[in-house]
N, C-alpha and C positions, 0 to 999 in steps of 0.2 A: 505494501500500499503503500501510495505518495501521499504527504500533506503538505501542504504550505504555509509558514506562519508569517501574518503581517503585525506592524500594529498602526495606535490608529496614528501615533506621531512617530518620533524619533527620541530617543529617551523617556520609551515608556514599560522597559524591562523584558525587551521581545528577548535578548539573548537569555538571559536568567529563566524566562519562560518556556523556551527553547530546551536550554536544558534538562528544564524539571519533567517535562514531556519525552525526554530523551531517556534520563531514568525513568521514568515509568514503564513505558514500552520496556527498555532494559528488564526492570524486575518483573513484569510477565512472562518473562521467557524467549519474548522478541530482540531478532538482532538488528539493533538501530545502527541508519549512519543520518548523521546532518549533513544535510548539503548548503555550503554558501557560494551561490552563484559569481555575485559581485560582493567583492570587499573592499571599502575603501577609507584611507585611512592609516597611522602605524596600530589600533591595536587591531588585536587577530580575536572576532566571535568565535572561532572558530576552535581555538586556544582556550579562548573561555570556554567553553559547550566538552571539550577532553578534560580541563581542570578539574570542572566539576563531577564530575559523572566516568568518564573513562571510555564515553564513548567516541568512536572515530569519528571528524569532522573533517571533510574535504571542503575548498575552496577552490574556485572555476579561475578566477582573472581578480586581477587587484591594483587598486587604483592610488595613486597617491595620498592626492588631499581630504580631506574628511567633508566632502560631496555627495550630492546624486552622483551613481555612478556616470549617469552620458555627460556630466560638466565634469567631475574629473580626469573622466577620458579624456576630453577634447583640451581640456586647461592642460594636461601634460604631453598633448600628441598623441596619443597612444587610440590604435582602432578600436573603436567599441566592439561590446559581445552582438553575435547575431541570435536572435529566438530561436533558430532550428541549433545552431551547436547548442547554447545552454537547454533546448530541450533533448538534446542529444543524451546530452551529459549529465543530466539526470535519470534519465531512462535507464544506461549503462550500469546503474549502481547498483548491484548484486547483492540485499537483501529484504528482511521483509520487512518493514517502515523506513520509510524514507523522509526525515523530516526536512522540509528546503525553508530557510529565513531568507525572508528576503532584503530589502535596505531601506528600513523607514516605514512609513504608509505603504498601502496597496497601489497609488498610481505614479509615487515615485518611479521616474523613469532609467530602470535601467540600461538601456542605451535610447537613443531619441524616437525610437521606432516602437518600445515596446514598455512593459510595465510586468510585474508580478503579477497580476491580475490576467493578461494574457499567458503565463506562465501556466496558470491555476487552470483558465480554464483548455486550452490546450491539451494540458495531464489530466484534464476531468479530475484533479484531486481536489479534496474535501480543504476548508481553511478553516484556519486559528485568527481566532485574532486578539490580539494582547493590546488591552484598554487600561490608558490612567486612570485614578480613580476619585481624584479632586476635583472642584469647583471646574463647568468648562467639559466635563470627559460627556456626557448624556450626549449633546451634541456630534460630536468626534465617531464615538462607538457608532451612535443610530446612522451618520451618513458614511460611513464605514462599509455595514452590512448593505447600506442602501445598495451602494455603487458595486458591492460583489455581487448582490442578489441581481443586479440590473443587467450581470457579466453571464449569468449563468451560472454562476458558483457557489456552490450550498455551502455554509458556513456551518461549522459544527460549532463552534462554539465561541462563548468570549473567555481572557482568562486575564485577571486585572494581574498590572504589571508590579503595583507596590503597595503594599498594603501596608499603610504606621502601625507601629504598637499601640497607639493612640489617635484612631482615624476621629478627624473633625467633624463637625455635623454634615457640611457637606460631602465627606468621602460616606460615613454610614447611610444615608439617603442613596448616593449613585449604584451602594452595592444591592440595595434595595431594586431600584427603579433600573439598573439596566437592561435584565431582560424581558423587562417591561416594555420600554419602549422601543426596542431591538428587536423583539419577536425571537432570540435563540439565548442558550442556557449561556447564566455567568458561570461557567465549572470549577471555576473557584481563585482564591487570589494568592499570590508569590508578597510572604513579606520582604519590605521592604531591609535588604542589607545581606539577602541570603547565599546573594555574588558573592559576598567574601568570607563563606563557611569553607570547610574544607570539604573534601571529597568525600569523606564518611559522614562529615557529619548536612552536607547537603541532599546526597541521595539518602539517607535515613530519614529528613524533615522531607523532601518530596513525596516518600512512601505515602505521607499522611496530607495530600494537599487532593488526589483522588480525582484528580483532571479529566481520564481514560473513564470517569465512569464506571467503575469497578470491572475492568475486564479481564 
């Protein structure tokens, strides 16, 4: 199975949520590979996932500046990725579960000609949407779900990317309201700071978040 993972924006906890999903599929006995088609900037989302879970993570192309992939490629004078080569690369990965992590939001340009939404649609992949939980999150989550559905993509559910230990009123209300306004389940919320845990701590805690509905 291939699943795509996007965020309602950048910096909403998408990579940590991807790691949590990978840890849970691995704990369920699945051979999991995380695929990052386009990475930009100095950080490595693949390295983060592997550090937290031990799950194999693969990257297709890297561009130097931390921008949308098409802009980073353009500024560096590098060739942008072609959609068909990205699709072929993902399909070539031999695993029970392939988790494809996008860059930023659903409609961020991976190249001038395509987005993660195009990749998910062409793969027939279901979509996990990682959402912020603070004030303003309801609008962003609902827009992302609507954009996915308009393209024929099935949204498997929302994942709260960073839940504070002591959430404020807006956050508490949003957790309850997100499934209502989007029409898709909030599968769970990942605590703020989970990315700083050790592999053992992260995998132990990830088992309690149950983002997969008990598969």
